[in-house]
C-alpha positions in Angstrom: 45.0 188.0 -53.3 43.3 184.9 -54.7 44.9 182.9 -52.4 44.2 184.8 -49.5 40.7 184.6 -50.5 40.8 180.4 -50.9 42.3 180.1 -47.5 39.4 182.3 -45.9 37.0 180.2 -47.0 38.0 177.1 -45.3 38.1 179.2 -42.4 35.0 180.8 -42.7 33.0 177.4 -43.5 35.1 176.2 -40.1 33.5 179.1 -38.1 29.9 178.8 -39.4 29.8 174.8 -38.8 30.9 175.9 -35.2 28.2 178.3 -34.5 25.9 176.1 -36.1 26.6 173.3 -33.6 26.9 175.8 -30.6 23.5 177.3 -31.8 21.8 173.4 -32.3 23.5 172.5 -28.7 21.7 175.6 -27.1 18.3 175.4 -28.7 18.2 171.6 -27.3 19.3 173.0 -24.0 16.4 175.2 -23.9 14.2 172.6 -25.2 15.0 170.5 -22.3 14.8 173.4 -19.7 11.3 174.6 -21.3 9.8 170.9 -21.3 10.8 170.3 -17.8 10.2 173.9 -16.3 6.1 173.8 -17.1 5.4 170.9 -14.8 7.5 172.5 -11.7 5.7 175.9 -12.2 2.4 174.4 -12.4 3.2 172.0 -9.6 3.9 175.4 -7.1 0.7 177.0 -8.4 -1.6 174.0 -8.0 -4.3 175.8 -9.8 -6.8 172.7 -9.5 -6.8 171.9 -13.1 -4.5 169.0 -12.6 -3.2 166.6 -9.8 -0.3 167.9 -7.6 2.2 164.8 -7.8 5.4 165.8 -5.7 8.0 163.4 -5.3 11.3 163.3 -2.7 14.4 161.5 -3.3 17.2 162.1 -1.2 20.3 163.5 -2.8 23.2 161.5 -1.6 21.8 158.2 -2.6 21.4 158.5 -6.0 23.8 156.1 -7.4 26.9 158.3 -8.9 24.5 160.5 -10.8 24.4 164.1 -11.1 21.6 165.6 -9.1 20.5 168.0 -12.5 20.5 164.6 -14.6 18.7 162.8 -11.9 16.2 165.6 -11.6 15.4 165.4 -15.3 15.0 162.0 -16.0 12.8 161.9 -12.6 10.2 164.4 -14.2 10.2 162.3 -17.6 9.3 159.5 -15.0 6.7 161.3 -13.6 5.2 162.5 -16.7 5.5 158.8 -17.9 3.3 157.9 -14.8 0.7 160.6 -15.8 0.5 159.0 -19.1 -0.2 155.7 -17.9 -2.7 157.1 -15.3 -4.8 159.0 -17.6 -4.8 162.1 -15.6 -2.7 165.4 -16.1 -0.3 165.3 -13.1 1.8 168.6 -12.2 5.2 166.7 -11.3 7.7 168.3 -9.0 10.6 166.8 -8.2 12.2 167.5 -4.7 15.7 166.6 -4.1 16.6 166.6 -0.5 20.0 167.1 0.7 19.4 165.7 4.1 17.0 163.0 5.5 16.0 165.3 8.4 14.5 168.0 5.5 12.5 164.9 4.0 11.1 163.8 7.2 10.0 167.2 7.9 8.4 167.7 4.3 6.6 164.3 5.2 5.2 165.7 8.5 4.0 168.3 7.0 2.2 166.7 4.1 4.0 168.3 1.0 4.9 164.9 -0.9 2.9 162.5 -2.4 5.1 159.8 -3.2 9.2 159.4 -1.4 12.2 157.1 -2.2 13.6 156.7 1.4 17.2 154.5 1.9 15.8 151.6 4.0 17.7 152.3 7.2 16.1 155.5 7.6 12.8 154.3 6.8 13.4 151.8 10.0 14.4 155.0 11.9 11.4 156.9 11.3 8.2 154.3 10.1 6.9 154.8 13.6 7.1 158.1 14.0 6.2 159.8 10.5 2.7 158.4 8.3 4.0 156.3 5.4 2.8 153.4 3.6 5.7 151.4 2.3 4.5 150.3 -1.7 7.6 149.5 -3.5 11.3 148.4 -3.2 14.0 148.1 -6.1 15.0 144.7 -7.8 18.0 143.4 -10.0 18.5 140.7 -11.9 19.6 138.9 -8.7 16.6 139.9 -6.8 15.5 142.5 -4.0 18.0 144.2 -1.8 22.0 144.3 -2.0 24.2 142.1 -1.0 28.1 142.9 0.1 31.3 141.3 -0.5 35.1 141.3 0.8 37.3 141.0 -1.9 41.2 140.7 -2.4 43.4 139.4 -4.8 43.9 135.2 -5.0 47.8 135.6 -4.9 47.6 138.0 -2.0 48.1 135.2 0.7 44.9 136.6 2.6 42.5 133.9 3.0 40.0 134.9 6.1 38.9 138.2 7.5 40.8 137.8 10.6 44.1 138.2 8.2 43.0 141.2 7.0 44.9 142.8 10.2 47.0 145.4 9.5 46.0 145.3 5.6 44.4 148.4 3.8 41.0 148.3 2.6 38.8 150.6 0.4 35.1 150.9 1.4 32.2 152.4 -0.4 30.4 155.6 0.4 29.0 155.7 3.7 26.5 158.2 2.6 25.2 155.5 -0.1 26.1 152.4 1.6 25.8 152.8 5.4 24.4 149.2 5.4 27.8 148.2 4.3 30.0 150.1 6.8 27.8 148.7 9.6 28.0 144.9 8.4 31.8 145.8 8.2 31.7 146.9 12.1 29.6 143.7 13.4 32.1 141.3 11.6 34.9 143.3 13.5 33.2 143.2 17.1 32.0 139.4 16.3 35.7 138.7 15.7 37.0 140.7 18.7 39.2 142.9 16.3 38.4 146.4 17.7 37.3 149.2 15.3 38.7 150.0 11.8 41.3 152.5 12.6 43.1 149.7 15.0 42.3 146.8 12.8 43.1 148.0 9.1 46.5 149.7 8.1 44.6 152.2 5.8 40.7 152.8 5.1 39.4 154.9 2.5 36.2 155.5 0.9 36.0 154.9 -3.0 33.6 157.3 -5.0 32.8 154.3 -7.1 32.6 150.5 -6.5 34.1 149.8 -9.7 37.4 151.9 -8.7 37.4 149.7 -5.2 37.3 146.7 -7.5 40.1 147.7 -9.7 42.0 149.2 -6.8 42.2 145.7 -5.4 42.9 144.1 -8.8 46.3 146.4 -9.4 46.9 146.1 -5.7 46.3 149.7 -4.7 44.6 148.0 -1.7 44.7 144.8 -0.1 40.9 144.3 -0.1 38.1 146.2 -0.8 33.8 146.2 0.1 32.0 146.3 -2.7 28.2 144.9 -4.1 27.7 141.3 -5.1 26.0 142.7 -8.3 28.9 145.1 -9.0 31.2 142.4 -8.7 29.4 139.8 -11.0 29.1 142.7 -13.7 32.5 143.6 -13.7 33.6 140.1 -14.1 31.2 139.7 -16.8 33.0 142.4 -18.6 36.4 141.6 -17.8 37.3 137.8 -17.5 40.4 138.6 -15.8 38.9 140.0 -12.5 37.3 136.7 -11.9 40.9 134.8 -12.6 42.4 137.0 -10.1 40.0 138.1 -7.5 38.3 136.3 -4.4 35.2 136.8 -1.9 36.6 136.5 1.4 33.1 137.3 3.5 29.2 138.0 2.0 26.6 139.7 4.0 23.1 138.6 4.2 20.5 140.2 1.7 20.2 143.8 3.0 17.2 146.0 2.0 18.6 149.2 0.3 15.6 151.5 -0.1 11.7 151.6 0.3 9.4 154.1 -2.1 6.5 155.0 -0.1 3.0 156.2 -0.6 1.6 159.0 1.6 -1.3 158.5 3.8 -2.5 162.0 3.1 -3.4 161.1 -0.5 -6.6 159.8 -1.4 -7.2 156.2 -1.5 -8.1 156.5 -5.3 -5.2 158.5 -6.0 -2.8 155.8 -4.4 -4.3 153.1 -6.0 -3.6 154.5 -9.5 -0.1 155.6 -8.7 0.3 152.3 -7.4 -0.9 150.5 -10.7 0.8 153.2 -13.5 4.3 152.7 -11.3 3.8 148.4 -11.9 3.2 149.1 -15.4 6.6 151.4 -16.1 8.3 148.0 -15.5 6.8 146.8 -19.0 7.1 149.8 -20.8 10.1 151.0 -22.8 10.6 154.2 -21.5 10.1 152.8 -17.9 12.7 150.5 -18.6 15.0 153.2 -19.5 14.5 155.4 -16.6 15.6 152.4 -14.6 18.7 151.7 -16.6 19.8 155.1 -15.6 19.7 154.1 -12.1 21.1 150.9 -12.0 17.9 148.7 -11.5 15.8 146.6 -12.8 12.6 148.1 -11.7 10.4 148.0 -8.9 8.3 144.9 -7.1 5.5 145.3 -4.5 6.8 145.7 -1.2 6.7 142.9 1.5 7.6 143.5 5.5 10.3 140.3 4.9 12.2 142.4 2.3 13.6 144.4 5.8 14.3 141.2 7.4 17.7 141.1 6.8 18.7 144.7 7.5 16.9 144.7 10.7 18.3 141.7 12.0 21.6 143.2 11.0 21.1 146.8 13.2 20.0 144.7 16.0 23.2 142.6 16.2 25.0 145.8 15.7 23.2 147.3 18.7 23.8 144.1 20.8 27.5 144.0 20.1 27.8 147.6 21.0 26.4 147.4 24.2 28.4 144.6 25.0 31.3 146.2 24.1 30.4 149.2 26.0 29.7 147.0 29.3 32.9 145.4 29.0 34.9 148.8 29.3 
């Protein structure tokens, strides 16, 4: 009997520890929910006690981030802006599943700020009232640059030698400009479409997967970002020793953060200044790290030049190809 009681004690203690851990996890989950929820509810009521601040994002543009995690982080982002502005904000984050839904919301004046993929911005800027205000930046500057990589020992030394080879591409939903760039390369070289030029084409959910796919000979080539490749090579010098770049795109704008003309100029100015201050705060830097950027910088029209030129060339070559047929 005594031995049985001794055996029960560790089991009972283990059960108590498990219950405590579960209880603590549940408490933190509820605390997070209660912390985030009041701002959403207040934003919907808009009772005049604080300024409504609705921010819109395209869900597919999130860089490998769970939408629930993204929403929580963006809520915190909004609260930090409120603190820097020195006024209470009713923060509401809206994640749109499609650009058409965001466009409709913008036309109806249902947002105060929107982060828009640059390609989509170019498509709607002449029909939707927007004030382009910021772009993201990284340690290499603004925008994004793509590279086509292969192994140094693959025997492939030029783009044309990828004929009949396999290639991994970034997600078209998140990196549409990479697909446009590849199509331009194919049309300029007179190589036809993806399916006829390559033996196998696969989209990779993560850029890191594509880099390692080429490294381990799971694909002959891949399109990745220059930033992603450089970071991977720094972390793993073997990649730098084994991989080579066949082609590199021009710098292409990836997203534009816009304020909305429907809000007062005074309010827009406060938001603008607060967002710039985020670059210097500890919490702001943590938020930007989650979204794989170093911060934001004021918008300039010239940041769109590379992407506009690429799209114009794509249209010209498409038209030329259609005329030949």
